[in-house]
N, C-alpha and C positions, 0 to 999 in steps of 0.2 A: 287235213290237218285239223287241230283241236280248236274250240273258241277263248282259250285263254292266251294260244300262242298266237292267233288272230290279232285278239287283242294287242298283247307286245308290238307285234312287229307295227301294228298303226299309233302306240306310242309313240315308237322309234322313228319313225318317221314324220310324225308330229313334231319331236326334239329337232331335230336335221331340219327341219323348214324353218325351222322358227328362227335357226342359227344367223349369224350376220357373215356374207361372204370375206373370206380373207382380204386383206387391204393388200394395195403392193408394196412394196418396196422404196426407197425414198431412190430420183432416177439417181443421185450424184451419190449413189452407194457403191460400194466394193463390190465385187462376185462374190458370191458365196463360194465357202467353200466347204466343200459336201466332203471331204475326207477329214475334218475339225469339227466334228458332232461334243455338242458337251450332253453332262449327264441329263440337264435341265431338257432336250431336246429328244435324249430317250425316255425322259418318263411322259414327257408329252403324250408320244407316239405309243407310248403301252401299257399306259394307265389304264384300268377298267374302271368302269363306270355306271352305277348303276342307275337305270330308265327306268322309272315307279310306271305305272300302270292303276286302272281303273279299278281291275280287278284284287290290288294287294301286291301282286304276283312282278315279277322283275325277269329286264334282259342283262346281261350287261352288254356295254357295249365300248369300242375301243373311243379317247379321246380323238377329235383331229386336231391333226399335224399343225400348229401354229407356223406359220412360213416365219423361216431367219429369217432374225435382221443383217442387212449387210452395215458392216462396217466404211465409213467414209474414208476414203483416203488425203491425201493434201492436193493431189495430182487428180483424183477426180475419176481416173480413168484403170490406178494400176500399181502397183509398189518400184519403187525407185531401187536401182542399188545403193549398194555404200561400197567404198565409192561411186557415185554417181555415173555410171557410163549406159544405161537406156537412152536411146534417142527422145527427145519428150514427145515428136511426134509422133511414134507410134502408142502413145497413150489416148490422142487425142486424134478418133479420124473425122478424117473430113478438113481438117486443118482448125476445127472449135476449140479453139484455146480460151480459157476462160478472160472474163473483160478484168480490170485492176478493180479499183474502186471507183464509181460513178458520181461525181458529186453535181449538183444542180445549182446552175449559176443563181445569182442574189439582185434583189432590187429591178433596177431598168433591161439587167439582163433575164428575168426570169422569163420572159415569153420562149428564148430559146429553146425551152424542152420540148411544146405542144408544137411550134410556130414548122408551118410542113414545108416551106423553101429551106431550112436548116435541117428538117427533119432530111429530106433529099440531099441535101450536101453532103452528108453524116452516112448515107448509106453507098454515094458515090466513092466513100474513102476506105473500103473495103477492104482492099492487099494493102495499102496501110496498116490498118487496125491488125488486119490477122499478123504480119509481120514483129509491128510494135508488141505484139500479145504472147506471140511463140516466144520471142526474146525475153519477153517480162519471165516467165514461166521459166526457164532455161536459169535464169540468173536466182528465181526463188530456191530453184531445186536444189542447185549449187549453192548459195551462201549456206543454206539452212542445213543442209550436210554439211560445209565450213563449220559452223557456229557448233557443230555437237562436237564436231573431232578437234577441230584447234586448241590444243593443251601448250604450257609452257615447257618447255625442253626440246618442241620442237625448231628448226632451223628455220629460216626466212623461203629461203629456197626451197626445201620442201613443201609448206603452207602455199607458196605462189606457186609453184607447180599443181600440188592439187588442185585448186583453183580450176586453174587454165586446163590443166585434162580433162575434169569437167564441163567445164564449157565447151568444148572442143567434140566432146565422147556425144554431149544431149542436142548439139545444133545438127551435129553427124558434120562435122567443119572438120578436119584435122591439119586444112591449113600447109599440109607437105606437099600438095603440087600446084604448081602455080594457077591463081589468081584462084582459089578456092578461098584461101580466106579472106578474099573479099566479097564471094557471097555468104559468108556467114562466121561465127563462130565468138570472138576477144573483139571485140569493139575498142579495147586500148588495156596495157600490161593491168597487171593486178600492182595497188598501190599496198605497199604496207609498213606505213610509216610510223615510226614509234616516238613518243611522248614527247619531245620540244619540238620534234619533225610534224608537220601537220598535212606535207603532200608531196605525190606525185615520188614517192620513195618506191624503187623495187633493187632486188639483188641482180648484181651482176654476179656474171660469174665467179667462180671463188670466193663466194660471198659464202660467210662462218657466223654470221647472226643468231646466235640462239634467242628464242623468246621466251625470257622473265617472267617471274610472277609479280614485277612489281611493275611490268613494261603495260605501258595504254599502246596500244595498236588499231588504229584507222584500217579496215577492211575497203577497197576501193576498185571495183571491179567495172568493169561493160561487156555486156553482150550485144551481135550487131545479126539484124540478119537482112541483110540487104542493103548494109547500109543506115537502117532503122536502129540508131544507138539505146539501150537500154542504161544509163548511166543513174547508177544506186552504190550505197557505200552506210558502211556502220562502224561501230567502235567495240572492241572488245579490253577487256579488263578483267582481270583475277583477283583482286581488291580490292572492298567493297567501301575503299574508305573513296577512292573514285566514280563511287554512282552518281551523289552533285551533280559532278559535271559531265555522266553523258547524260542524265535527265535534262539541264539544262541544256544540251544540244539535241537533244531529240525533242525536245518539248518547241525549241525556237527553228528548227525545220518544219515543226508539222504544224507549227503558225504561220510561217511561209507557204507553204501548202494550203493552207486552210483560205488566207488573204487572197494569191495569187488568183488570175482568172482575166477575160477577155476586159480590155477599159482601164486596167487598172494600173497607176503608176510607180515605176519602180521605186519611187523614194517613199509610198506607200506601204510597201512591201518592206524595205531596209528597217525603218524605225520600228516595226511593228514586230520583227525577229529581233534587233536587239535590246527593244523594253522584253519579249521575253525571256532572251537568253540573260542578260544582265541583272533577274531577278532572284539568278541562282549565287549562292555560294558556296563552296567546299573547305575542308577544315583538310588538312594534309599536316602531318608533322604537329602537330600541335597550334599550326598555323592559321588563321580562318584566310581565305584568298578570295578574292572576288574573280568569275567567271565572266571574259570580257571575249562580247564578238572580235575577231581581227578581222579588221577593217578594210585589210589590203585582198582580201579572199570572196570572194564572190560566186553565186550560180550564172549561169549561162543556158542564153537558146542553145540548142543542136539541132543541125541541118544533117541530113543527110547525105553519111562519108564524111562529116564535122562536127569535132566532140565539143565543139567552141565557136558557134555561130556567133550572130554582130552586138546582138544584145547581152548586158551584164544585170543580175539580178543583186543589189548588195543587200549586203546582211550588218548594215548600220544605219542611220536616218540620212538622210542628205537631200538634194535637190534637185538629182535625177526624176525629170519630166517625163521623159519613153514612157509610151505605153505597150502590156503586152496585149498580139492582138488574137483574132480567130484564124486557129490552121495552126498556126504553132507551137513547137516541144520546147521545155524549158527543165532545165536540171535545177530545182533548189534544193541545193546543200549548204550546212552553215558550220562553221569549226568555230567551234569555242576554246579559248586559256587562258591559263592561271599564272602567264607570262605579261608581257608588255603590250598582246591583241593588236601583234604587229610580225609580218613574217618576211624575212631577206632567205634569197639564194645561198646553199649548203651543200657540202659535200660531193659523188662522186654524182653525174646525170649520167639517169640508168634510159629517160624517156624522152625520144623524138619521133616526130611529124612532116611527112612531107607535105609544105606549104600548097594551099590551092592555091594559089597564086604565083607559084615558084616563078622567078624567071629565067629566061633561056639564056644561061651565058655558056663561055666553052670550057670545058673543065679538061687541065692538064695531066691532074692523073688520074693513069689508069686508073687504077681499085677505086677511084671514085667513081668514075663514070658503069663500070659495072657490078660497085652497089644501090647506084642511081636508077637503074634498068632493073636491079632485082626487086627493090624497095620498090617501085612504080607498080612491076606487077602481083607484090604478095601483097600488099598493104593499102599502096596509091595514096590513098591523105589521111588514113585511120591510124590514128599512134600507135608505135613500136616498141620495142626496146632491145636493150644488148644482146639477152634471153634470146630473143624469136631470130635476130641475125645468126644468132651461132648454131638453132635451128635447125636451120635452114643450111648448114655447110660452110657458112662463111668464116675465114678464117683471115688474120688480120685486117681486119678491115676500119682500124680508127682511125687511120692516116687519111683515109677515104671519106668515111664517115666526119671526121673534124671540119672534111674541106669543104665538104658538099654544106655544114651548117655555115662556115665563112662564104660562101658564095651566096649565101641566103634562099637554097635552094630549102633546105631541112629544119627545120627550128627545133631547137634541142630547150626541153624541161627542165632543167636543176628541181631539187628537193628544195621546199619555202619551209625554212623552221625559223620558230622564234627562241627565247631567248632558253641556253642551254639554263635546265635542273628545274623547268616550267614542263605543264602537260598540257596538252591541246588531244581535243575531239572532234570527230565529225559522223555526222548523218544526212542522208540525200537519196531525196525521191524524182525520179521523171513525171514529170504530169505531159499529160498530150491538154490543148485547149480544142479540145471538136467542137463542129459549130454549135452541138443542143446542151453538149455537158462538160465537165472536166476528167479527165480519167486520170489519176493516181493509178499511172500503170508498172510501177513498180514493187506496188505495197502489197502488205505478205500477212500473216499472224506474227510474223517478228514484228515486224516496225512498218 
């Protein structure tokens, strides 16, 4: 070996030793696709570099290949199909689902964040949190697909079934086998309420309604795992004239989420929501209209297998001194309207639910007895709609269903509508009042 060659090799070793070690890619990133190498990667690997030495001679060396940056994904571990059909559990080994937005308590409750007793109570809720976070991730992935795919010209039935098929696939519960829907799946039917109709509308069999460019559609659906219901809703409009209406309601919902917390009075939350909502106005058809909170619609507490608990969260100011408490779950939902700000029952009923305290009364109509047995085994107290009965193979069940309603065993939830010609919007989140923090379990990048 010549002295020049030895000097050159020493110089190369010196330079390589001075180079920092390659860093690791972030843990929440997407696995590298080794078959998709960019030209930059090839250049990094192949481009020669002159390495000088003390004698003026140089040797050629290859640049050290830079580690390929991994692309982050929405679900943190893989790519969801379109339409969504891959169970969410397959993306999160060990059931480590992402947390929602965690917000520390304020003022006299600020001690909860670091208090060891509260932290211990929080750890005891591990199964509860896992089930809620699982359902919330399903909701996010399905709704974000829906937001991309829903277009004017689609039928409401196509839209509803697309969302419901996605939820069932991602939870891994198709709901066709007896009792499967009670383990997981749809927490309640997909609401697709248009324009002046604010809530509780989903198409029944044979519905031919087509979504129009001028429509304002509330998309409200629930996902549950073991009865832990994630209740979240958004509004879609395709004409920018409605932008301020949607902005008002989104602001009002976020205000309610921000104000909610342990020991907070319902009246204070309602007053803050109304103030935010009614600071907006919208111009439609050359007419400037105030956005009003719909005063007889509320948010609500949620308990296992029951979408409406015993507490209501008003969206207007009032005198309700009831307080939120540690460990409770709430749906914070607000509705804004360009109409009267008051809704009434209207149109054909589609939503139903068996009452948790249903009376034990004799049923003389045989179809009612058969239907009740099916409802109990497949839905329990979870809400359902007529399409779900059709899907299970029930036929000519309306007499039996109406008998169950009139007997006080099943509750009917007709569509809720403001005056015709008005427009309504809705946004909604589910929050968990954990011992240490408030978790907005349904929060996503979209809303």
